[in-house]
LOVEX-848566 format. One record per residue (C-alpha): residue in three letters; x, y negated, z. Coordinates in steps of 0.1 Angstrom, whole numbers, padded with zeros to 4 digits, always signed. Example, Ala and Ser with C-alpha at 12.3 -4.5 7.8 and 13.67 -1.06 7.14 Angstrom:
ALA+0123+0045+0078;SER+0137+0011+0071;
//
This chain:
UNK-0719+0667+0339;UNK-0684+0681+0329;UNK-0683+0650+0304;UNK-0689+0627+0330;UNK-0664+0643+0355;UNK-0638+0642+0329;UNK-0644+0605+0320;UNK-0643+0597+0358;UNK-0610+0616+0360;UNK-0595+0598+0329;UNK-0607+0565+0342;UNK-0593+0573+0376;UNK-0560+0584+0361;UNK-0557+0554+0339;UNK-0562+0533+0368;UNK-0540+0548+0387;UNK-0513+0544+0361;UNK-0521+0510+0355;UNK-0518+0503+0396;UNK-0486+0521+0397;UNK-0472+0500+0368;UNK-0485+0465+0382;UNK-0472+0474+0416;UNK-0438+0483+0400;UNK-0435+0453+0381;UNK-0445+0430+0411;UNK-0419+0448+0433;UNK-0390+0444+0407;UNK-0393+0405+0405;UNK-0387+0383+0431;UNK-0416+0360+0420;UNK-0436+0393+0422;UNK-0425+0401+0456;UNK-0435+0367+0467;UNK-0469+0372+0454;UNK-0474+0404+0472;UNK-0461+0387+0504;UNK-0488+0360+0499;UNK-0514+0387+0493;UNK-0505+0404+0523;UNK-0508+0372+0544;UNK-0543+0368+0529;UNK-0553+0404+0535;UNK-0541+0403+0571;UNK-0562+0369+0576;UNK-0597+0366+0578;UNK-0602+0346+0545;UNK-0624+0358+0519;UNK-0611+0377+0492;UNK-0624+0353+0467;UNK-0600+0325+0483;UNK-0571+0347+0473;UNK-0583+0353+0438;UNK-0590+0315+0435;UNK-0556+0308+0449;UNK-0538+0331+0423;UNK-0561+0319+0394;UNK-0550+0282+0405;UNK-0515+0292+0407;UNK-0518+0309+0371;UNK-0535+0276+0358;UNK-0504+0256+0371;UNK-0482+0280+0354;UNK-0499+0275+0321;UNK-0499+0235+0326;UNK-0464+0236+0333;UNK-0457+0257+0301;UNK-0479+0237+0281;UNK-0462+0205+0293;UNK-0428+0223+0285;UNK-0440+0233+0250;UNK-0449+0196+0245;UNK-0417+0182+0257;UNK-0399+0212+0236;UNK-0416+0200+0205;UNK-0407+0163+0212;UNK-0371+0174+0220;UNK-0370+0195+0188;UNK-0385+0168+0167;UNK-0361+0142+0180;UNK-0330+0167+0175;UNK-0342+0173+0140;UNK-0344+0138+0133;UNK-0310+0128+0150;UNK-0292+0158+0134;UNK-0308+0150+0101;UNK-0298+0111+0103;UNK-0262+0122+0116;UNK-0261+0146+0086;UNK-0269+0119+0062;UNK-0244+0096+0079;UNK-0219+0122+0076;UNK-0225+0129+0041;UNK-0224+0092+0031;UNK-0191+0087+0049;UNK-0176+0118+0031;UNK-0186+0105-0004;UNK-0173+0070+0008;UNK-0141+0084+0020;UNK-0136+0104-0013;UNK-0145+0076-0035;UNK-0121+0053-0017;UNK-0092+0079-0020;UNK-0100+0081-0057;UNK-0098+0044-0060;UNK-0065+0043-0039;UNK-0052+0069-0064;UNK-0062+0047-0092;UNK-0046+0015-0076;UNK-0014+0031-0068;UNK-0001+0037-0101;UNK-0012+0001-0111;UNK+0005-0013-0082;UNK+0037+0006-0091;UNK+0036-0006-0126;UNK+0030-0044-0114;UNK+0062-0039-0091;UNK+0084-0028-0119;UNK+0069-0054-0141;UNK+0079-0080-0118;UNK+0112-0066-0112;UNK+0118-0063-0148;UNK+0107-0102-0152;UNK+0128-0112-0123;UNK+0158-0094-0140;UNK+0152-0113-0172;UNK+0149-0148-0151;UNK+0183-0137-0137;UNK+0196-0132-0169;UNK+0184-0162-0184;UNK+0202-0180-0152;UNK+0235-0160-0159;UNK+0235-0170-0194;UNK+0232-0206-0185;UNK+0257-0205-0161;UNK+0279-0187-0186;UNK+0273-0212-0212;UNK+0279-0241-0189;UNK+0313-0226-0179;UNK+0320-0221-0214;UNK+0310-0255-0225;UNK+0332-0270-0197;UNK+0363-0252-0207;UNK+0355-0263-0245;UNK+0352-0298-0233;UNK+0385-0297-0213;UNK+0403-0282-0242;UNK+0387-0309-0265;UNK+0401-0335-0237;UNK+0436-0321-0237;UNK+0437-0317-0278;UNK+0423-0353-0279;UNK+0447-0368-0253;UNK+0477-0350-0270;UNK+0465-0365-0304;UNK+0465-0397-0287;UNK+0499-0395-0275;UNK+0510-0382-0309;UNK+0495-0411-0327;UNK+0510-0435-0301;UNK+0544-0419-0307;UNK+0540-0419-0343;UNK+0534-0456-0345;UNK+0562-0463-0324;UNK+0583-0442-0349;UNK+0568-0458-0378;UNK+0573-0492-0366;UNK+0610-0485-0358;UNK+0616-0469-0388;UNK+0600-0497-0407;UNK+0622-0520-0389;UNK+0653-0500-0396;UNK+0645-0497-0434;UNK+0640-0534-0435;UNK+0671-0543-0418;UNK+0689-0518-0440;UNK+0675-0535-0472;UNK+0687-0568-0458;UNK+0720-0554-0453;UNK+0720-0556-0416;UNK+0724-0520-0408;UNK+0741-0489-0425;UNK+0726-0457-0432;UNK+0748-0438-0409;UNK+0730-0451-0379;UNK+0698-0429-0389;UNK+0709-0406-0362;UNK+0692-0431-0339;UNK+0656-0421-0356;UNK+0663-0387-0348;UNK+0666-0395-0313;UNK+0632-0416-0314;UNK+0616-0386-0330;UNK+0628-0363-0302;UNK+0611-0385-0274;UNK+0577-0375-0289;UNK+0584-0337-0296;UNK+0574-0326-0262;UNK+0540-0344-0265;UNK+0528-0330-0298;UNK+0542-0303-0324;UNK+0541-0323-0353;UNK+0534-0310-0388;UNK+0566-0313-0409;UNK+0586-0321-0380;UNK+0615-0300-0389;UNK+0614-0309-0424;UNK+0612-0346-0413;UNK+0645-0339-0392;UNK+0660-0323-0419;UNK+0655-0354-0443;UNK+0669-0376-0413;UNK+0700-0354-0412;UNK+0705-0357-0451;UNK+0698-0394-0450;UNK+0726-0399-0422;UNK+0750-0380-0445;UNK+0745-0400-0478;UNK+0772-0424-0488;UNK+0751-0438-0517;UNK+0728-0463-0505;UNK+0706-0456-0536;UNK+0700-0418-0527;UNK+0698-0427-0489;UNK+0669-0454-0500;UNK+0651-0425-0519;UNK+0652-0403-0489;UNK+0639-0432-0468;UNK+0611-0438-0488;UNK+0604-0399-0485;UNK+0605-0401-0449;UNK+0580-0432-0450;UNK+0556-0412-0471;UNK+0559-0381-0445;UNK+0551-0405-0417;UNK+0520-0415-0436;UNK+0510-0381-0442;UNK+0517-0371-0405;UNK+0496-0402-0394;UNK+0466-0391-0416;UNK+0471-0356-0404;UNK+0465-0368-0370;UNK+0437-0390-0378;UNK+0420-0361-0396;UNK+0427-0339-0367;UNK+0411-0363-0344;UNK+0381-0369-0365;UNK+0377-0331-0368;UNK+0381-0324-0330;UNK+0353-0354-0326;UNK+0331-0336-0349;UNK+0337-0300-0336;UNK+0330-0312-0302;UNK+0297-0329-0313;UNK+0288-0298-0331;UNK+0296-0277-0299;UNK+0276-0302-0277;UNK+0246-0299-0299;UNK+0247-0263-0303;UNK+0249-0259-0262;UNK+0222-0286-0259;UNK+0200-0265-0283;UNK+0209-0233-0266;UNK+0203-0247-0231;UNK+0169-0259-0243;UNK+0162-0226-0259;UNK+0172-0208-0228;UNK+0153-0232-0206;UNK+0121-0224-0227;UNK+0125-0190-0223;UNK+0133-0194-0187;UNK+0103-0215-0182;UNK+0079-0191-0199;UNK+0095-0162-0181;UNK+0088-0182-0147;UNK+0052-0188-0156;UNK+0048-0152-0165;UNK+0065-0141-0131;UNK+0042-0165-0113;UNK+0012-0146-0128;UNK+0025-0113-0125;UNK+0033-0120-0091;UNK-0001-0133-0085;UNK-0016-0100-0099;UNK+0007-0078-0078;UNK-0004-0099-0047;UNK-0041-0092-0055;UNK-0036-0056-0063;UNK-0015-0050-0033;UNK-0040-0066-0009;UNK-0068-0048-0026;UNK-0049-0015-0021;UNK-0042-0024+0016;UNK-0079-0033+0022;UNK-0089+0000+0006;UNK-0067+0019+0027;UNK-0076+0003+0060;UNK-0114+0008+0049;UNK-0106+0045+0044;UNK-0090+0046+0076;UNK-0121+0031+0093;UNK-0144+0053+0073;UNK-0125+0084+0082;UNK-0126+0074+0120;UNK-0162+0069+0117;UNK-0167+0102+0099;UNK-0149+0119+0127;UNK-0169+0103+0153;UNK-0203+0111+0136;UNK-0193+0146+0131;UNK-0183+0150+0170;UNK-0214+0132+0177;UNK-0235+0157+0155;UNK-0215+0186+0174;UNK-0225+0171+0208;UNK-0260+0167+0198;UNK-0263+0200+0184;UNK-0248+0215+0215;UNK-0270+0195+0236;UNK-0302+0205+0216;UNK-0289+0240+0216;UNK-0287+0240+0254;UNK-0319+0225+0259;UNK-0337+0250+0236;UNK-0320+0277+0255;UNK-0331+0262+0286;UNK-0366+0260+0274;UNK-0367+0295+0263;UNK-0354+0307+0294;UNK-0380+0289+0314;UNK-0407+0302+0290;UNK-0396+0337+0296;UNK-0396+0330+0333;UNK-0433+0314+0331;UNK-0444+0341+0308;UNK-0432+0367+0333;UNK-0448+0349+0361;UNK-0482+0345+0342;UNK-0479+0384+0336;UNK-0472+0389+0373;UNK-0500+0367+0383;UNK-0525+0387+0358;UNK-0513+0418+0375;UNK-0519+0404+0408;UNK-0553+0391+0403;UNK-0563+0425+0386;UNK-0550+0445+0418;UNK-0569+0422+0440;UNK-0600+0423+0420;UNK-0600+0461+0411;UNK-0579+0479+0437;UNK-0581+0457+0467;UNK-0585+0488+0490;UNK-0555+0507+0478;UNK-0536+0475+0478;UNK-0542+0466+0512;UNK-0535+0503+0525;UNK-0501+0502+0505;UNK-0492+0466+0519;UNK-0500+0476+0553;UNK-0480+0507+0550;UNK-0451+0484+0536;UNK-0452+0460+0565;UNK-0451+0491+0590;UNK-0421+0504+0576;UNK-0405+0470+0577;
//
């Protein structure tokens, strides 16, 4: 008997403690207070308690259905987030790899382009040097030809002058030999010679003048005739010298012209070869520059896409995090609601009398 009373006491105490905890939980929650108000309205009505229990169970079933639906939706959202974030992460990694690859390629191209620029500049300078050499050679050749023309003109004038002197001298000698003139008048030949002095500096001119002066002083016709013969020989030597100088100048001019022509052809060949090389180098430089520019533009586009994908990843991750937080929060709320519904159902099925009494007291207070 004592054992039975003890068991009954413990059960009553446990039930009382469970009741108090349930009432405390319900009163501490807005949803629990709403349940208590609903229970109170049913108690005050004439409806059977079974209807109240059914209503609470139906409500609990709805909460479970909502939670199951939320679980399925969360599972889909989580899966989509995982897939989307994975795809975005793969795209980000691909863009990073492509950006690094392009950067490395650009760093490889830059020295090549700089080297090509330097090569083109050196080749252009080489071409300019050839042009300058051709210009200088042409100017030098022009001056040489002008000098040759001047010398040739002087030689022609000297030759003409000596022809005049020779003709006058031979005529004079002839007239002397025929007794038509005297040797004292040889001073006239000196004047003839002076007329061509300004035209060309004749070899043996001073010696020739000295012989004329000696000839004009001679009293012996025999001695004068000897001097005249010497003068005639000198005239022939001078004439021969002028002819030789003319031939030598012609040959020298021909040699200079030939050398200039050969030099010009040689420089022209070098110039043409350098021009062809420059064209090839310029084409290579243009190709490298275009490739470098395209790579730089492509890298810029890749970097922009990378930044956009990183922002999209952050936004997607933040959105998924918000949805997960909302799900966790709503799950906690529905778990709490389900727990409170369990407690409300327990109270209405095991402690309805006490619950009714407490609720009526509560209603009288308010």
